[in-house]
C-alpha positions as CSV (number, residue, x, y, z in Angstrom):
1,M,3.1,21.4,-0.4
2,L,3.3,17.5,1.5
3,V,7.0,18.2,0.2
4,L,7.9,20.6,2.9
5,V,5.2,19.4,5.6
6,G,6.8,15.7,5.7
7,S,10.4,17.5,5.8
8,L,9.3,19.1,8.8
9,V,8.0,16.2,10.4
10,V,10.7,14.6,9.7
11,I,13.5,17.7,11.5
12,G,10.3,17.6,14.3
13,C,10.6,14.0,15.7
14,V,14.2,13.0,14.8
15,L,15.4,16.3,17.4
16,G,12.9,16.3,19.5
17,G,13.3,13.0,20.0
18,Y,17.4,13.6,20.3
19,V,16.1,16.5,22.9
20,L,13.8,13.8,24.7
21,S,16.8,11.8,25.0
22,H,19.1,15.0,26.7
23,G,20.8,15.3,24.1
24,H,22.1,18.7,23.0
25,L,21.5,20.3,19.9
26,L,24.5,22.5,20.3
27,A,26.9,19.0,19.5
28,L,25.3,17.8,16.5
29,W,25.8,21.8,14.9
30,Q,28.9,20.4,12.5
31,P,29.3,23.1,10.1
32,Y,32.9,21.3,7.8
33,E,31.6,18.5,8.3
34,L,28.1,19.5,6.1
35,L,30.5,21.0,3.8
36,I,32.3,17.9,3.4
37,I,29.4,15.3,2.6
38,F,27.0,18.5,1.0
39,G,30.0,19.4,-1.5
40,G,31.3,15.9,-1.8
41,S,28.4,14.5,-3.2
42,I,27.3,18.1,-5.0
43,G,30.1,17.4,-7.3
44,A,29.6,14.2,-7.4
45,F,26.4,14.9,-8.6
46,L,28.0,17.8,-11.5
47,T,30.1,15.0,-12.0
48,A,28.2,12.5,-13.3
49,N,26.1,14.6,-14.7
50,S,24.8,16.8,-18.0
51,S,24.1,20.7,-17.5
52,K,20.6,19.7,-18.8
53,V,20.0,16.8,-16.6
54,V,21.1,19.7,-13.3
55,K,18.3,22.3,-15.0
56,A,15.8,19.4,-15.4
57,A,16.3,18.1,-11.5
58,L,16.5,22.1,-10.4
59,H,13.4,22.5,-12.2
60,D,11.6,19.6,-11.2
61,M,12.6,20.7,-7.5
62,A,11.0,23.3,-7.8
63,A,8.3,21.4,-9.5
64,L,7.3,19.4,-7.0
65,F,6.7,22.8,-5.1
66,K,3.9,23.8,-7.3
67,G,1.5,20.2,-8.0
68,P,1.3,17.4,-10.5
69,A,1.5,19.5,-14.3
70,Y,-1.6,17.6,-15.2
71,R,-4.6,18.8,-12.7
72,R,-8.2,17.5,-12.8
73,Q,-9.3,20.2,-15.1
74,D,-6.5,20.2,-17.3
75,F,-7.0,16.8,-18.2
76,V,-11.2,17.6,-18.6
77,D,-9.5,20.3,-21.0
78,L,-7.6,17.9,-22.5
79,L,-10.4,15.8,-23.0
80,S,-11.7,17.9,-24.9
81,L,-9.2,19.4,-27.4
82,L,-9.8,15.1,-28.3
83,Y,-12.9,15.5,-28.8
84,D,-12.6,18.5,-30.8
85,I,-9.8,17.1,-33.0
86,F,-11.9,13.6,-33.5
87,S,-14.7,15.9,-34.8
88,A,-12.8,17.9,-36.7
89,M,-11.1,14.7,-38.5
90,R,-14.6,13.3,-39.3
91,K,-16.3,16.7,-40.4
92,E,-13.4,17.9,-42.7
93,G,-11.7,14.8,-43.5
94,L,-7.4,14.0,-42.7
95,L,-6.4,16.4,-45.6
96,G,-8.3,19.6,-43.3
97,M,-5.8,19.0,-40.0
98,E,-2.9,19.9,-41.9
99,A,-3.7,23.6,-41.2
100,H,-4.1,22.6,-38.1
101,I,-0.8,20.7,-37.4
102,E,1.0,22.8,-39.0
103,D,1.1,25.7,-36.9
104,P,-1.9,25.1,-33.7
105,Q,-0.2,27.7,-32.3
106,S,-2.6,29.5,-35.1
107,S,-5.7,26.5,-35.0
108,P,-8.5,27.6,-33.5
109,L,-9.2,24.0,-31.9
110,F,-5.7,24.2,-30.4
111,A,-6.7,28.6,-29.9
112,A,-9.6,27.5,-27.5
113,Y,-7.3,25.5,-24.7
114,P,-4.5,27.8,-24.2
115,R,-3.7,25.9,-20.6
116,L,-2.6,23.1,-23.1
117,L,-1.3,25.4,-25.9
118,G,1.7,26.6,-23.8
119,E,2.2,22.4,-23.1
120,R,5.0,22.8,-26.1
121,H,5.6,18.7,-25.2
122,M,2.5,17.9,-25.0
123,V,1.4,20.0,-28.2
124,E,4.4,18.2,-30.5
125,F,3.5,15.3,-29.5
126,I,-0.1,15.6,-30.7
127,T,0.6,17.4,-33.8
128,D,3.7,14.3,-34.7
129,C,0.8,11.8,-33.9
130,L,-1.7,13.5,-36.1
131,R,0.8,14.2,-38.4
132,L,1.9,10.0,-39.0
133,I,-2.8,9.2,-39.1
134,V,-2.8,12.3,-41.8
135,G,0.2,11.5,-44.3
136,G,2.3,8.5,-42.8
137,N,-0.5,5.8,-44.4
138,M,0.5,3.6,-41.6
139,E,-1.3,0.3,-39.9
140,A,-3.2,0.6,-36.5
141,I,-1.0,-1.7,-35.1
142,E,1.8,-0.1,-36.3
143,L,1.6,3.3,-35.1
144,E,0.6,1.9,-31.7
145,S,3.8,-0.1,-31.7
146,L,5.2,3.3,-32.5
147,L,3.6,5.4,-30.0
148,D,4.2,3.6,-27.0
149,A,8.5,3.4,-28.0
150,E,7.5,7.0,-27.9
151,V,5.5,7.0,-25.2
152,E,8.8,5.3,-23.2
153,T,11.2,7.1,-24.3
154,H,9.5,10.1,-22.8
155,H,8.8,8.6,-19.8
156,M,12.7,8.0,-19.3
157,E,14.1,11.2,-20.4
158,A,11.0,13.0,-18.0
159,E,12.8,10.4,-15.2
160,V,16.3,10.8,-15.7
161,P,16.7,14.6,-13.4
162,A,15.2,12.2,-10.2
163,M,17.4,9.6,-10.8
164,A,19.9,11.5,-11.2
165,V,19.5,12.6,-7.6
166,S,18.3,9.7,-6.2
167,K,22.2,8.2,-7.2
168,M,23.3,11.7,-5.0
169,A,20.9,10.8,-2.2
170,D,22.7,7.3,-1.9
171,A,26.1,8.6,-2.3
172,L,25.5,10.8,0.8
173,P,25.9,8.2,3.5
174,G,29.1,7.2,2.0
175,F,30.1,10.7,2.2
176,G,28.9,10.7,5.1
177,I,31.6,8.0,6.6
178,V,34.4,10.6,4.7
179,A,33.9,12.7,7.4
180,A,33.4,10.8,10.0
181,V,36.8,9.3,9.2
182,L,38.1,12.3,9.1
183,G,36.8,13.9,12.0
184,I,38.4,10.7,13.2
185,V,42.1,11.4,11.8
186,T,41.7,15.4,13.6
187,T,41.1,13.2,16.9
188,M,44.1,11.3,16.8
189,S,47.2,13.5,15.5
190,N,45.8,15.6,19.4
191,L,46.2,12.5,20.9
192,S,49.8,13.8,21.3
193,G,48.8,17.3,22.3
194,D,45.5,18.3,24.5
195,T,43.2,15.6,24.8
196,S,40.6,16.9,26.7
197,K,38.8,17.7,23.8
198,I,39.1,13.7,22.2
199,G,35.6,12.8,23.5
200,E,33.9,15.8,21.5
201,H,36.3,14.8,18.1
202,I,34.7,12.0,18.5
203,A,31.3,13.2,18.2
204,G,31.5,15.4,15.6
205,A,33.0,12.9,13.9
206,L,29.5,10.4,14.8
207,V,27.5,13.2,14.0
208,G,29.2,13.7,9.6
209,T,27.1,10.0,10.2
210,F,24.5,10.4,11.1
211,L,23.8,14.0,8.7
212,G,24.7,11.2,6.1
213,I,22.3,8.5,6.4
214,L,19.9,11.1,7.6
215,L,20.8,13.5,4.9
216,C,19.5,10.3,2.1
217,Y,17.0,8.6,3.7
218,G,15.1,11.2,5.7
219,F,14.9,14.2,3.0
220,I,16.8,13.5,-0.2
221,G,15.7,10.0,-1.1
222,P,12.5,10.6,-0.8
223,L,12.6,13.7,-2.8
224,A,13.9,12.0,-6.0
225,A,11.3,9.5,-4.6
226,A,8.9,12.2,-5.0
227,M,10.3,13.8,-8.2
228,E,9.9,10.1,-10.1
229,A,5.6,9.6,-8.5
230,R,5.7,13.5,-10.2
231,V,7.2,12.6,-14.3
232,R,4.9,8.9,-13.9
233,E,1.9,10.9,-12.7
234,D,2.5,13.8,-15.8
235,G,2.9,10.8,-18.2
236,K,-0.3,9.6,-17.9
237,A,-1.5,12.5,-20.2
238,F,0.0,11.4,-23.2
239,E,-1.1,7.8,-22.6
240,C,-4.3,9.1,-22.2
241,V,-3.3,11.4,-26.0
242,K,-2.3,7.5,-27.6
243,V,-5.5,5.5,-26.5
244,G,-7.7,8.2,-28.0
245,L,-6.2,8.3,-31.2
246,M,-6.1,4.5,-31.3
247,A,-9.0,4.7,-31.4
248,N,-10.4,6.9,-33.3
249,L,-8.1,5.9,-36.4
250,R,-9.1,2.7,-35.2
251,G,-12.6,4.0,-36.2
252,Y,-14.3,4.8,-33.0
253,N,-16.8,7.7,-32.5
254,P,-15.0,10.3,-31.0
255,K,-17.8,10.6,-27.7
256,V,-16.3,7.2,-27.7
257,S,-12.8,7.3,-28.4
258,V,-13.0,9.8,-26.9
259,E,-14.2,7.5,-23.6
260,F,-11.2,5.6,-24.2
261,A,-8.5,7.9,-23.2
262,R,-10.5,9.1,-20.2
263,K,-10.1,5.1,-18.9
264,V,-6.5,5.4,-18.7
265,L,-6.4,8.2,-16.4
266,S,-5.8,7.7,-12.2
267,A,-8.7,7.5,-10.6
268,H,-8.0,10.7,-8.0
269,A,-7.2,12.6,-11.0
270,R,-9.7,11.1,-13.7
271,P,-13.8,13.4,-14.3
272,N,-16.5,11.7,-14.4
273,F,-17.6,10.6,-18.1
274,Q,-21.0,13.2,-16.4
275,D,-18.5,16.2,-15.9
276,L,-17.1,15.6,-18.8
277,E,-20.7,15.1,-21.2
278,E,-22.0,18.6,-19.7
279,H,-18.3,20.6,-20.4
280,L,-18.3,19.4,-23.8
281,G,-21.5,20.4,-24.0
282,K,-21.5,23.8,-22.6
283,V,-17.8,24.1,-25.3
284,H,-20.1,23.3,-28.1
285,S,-23.1,24.7,-27.4
286,G,-21.0,28.3,-26.3
287,A,-19.9,27.0,-30.2
288,G,-22.7,27.0,-32.1
289,A,-24.4,30.0,-30.0
């Protein structure tokens, strides 16, 4: 929602200041300049990126209007799921986790959290980590290095669409200059004929430069920054799982392991200790009943 609000503020302030300084809005209406700038930048964007990145960029742009992928309650559920997994590992042993790992859709541990079960990448990350713990026979430090590499790879892949949009934003001023130069070419070609519209043509050419810079720094650039920030915030969920699993592997009890995982989360999204305790108590008292 803030993306839309911010864009409206940019439009209102820029156009409002222009009108208050006795500018004429119709002078800014240059559809052919927009075609050159937007069409050229989109074409360059398609040339530079694979279809997978293009689809991911469109998806991430749309997701900005929905808010973060993981909200406070989602983190409560994630921490609760980790607690259930750690408790089951203590009761059933590592071999008892194989059924949960191989078919998480049918696992009562995962089925208790349908919202998280729908996050395919998160479920795969958890089950892959558990698979390494159960059958890998790895030292904690070796597994931690492996998980660090996997989390870093996930973050880098998730940031690619934002980086692609950022590069598109960087190209917009250049295409604005292209539009301006073409406008000057049109102006020069009219010097031998009707010179009454020279000023209009020059103004249109300058609008091209203006639009390229405005679109870059007022809209597309901030959009890319918002996409990148959302990816980093959502990535906290994977770091949370990694830290919790490593704490459990080092021998901490389920509650302490979950507390390790909770501390990784951002302050504004992190459930406090009391809320998590109450939630775990309600869930497990309901399960016991």
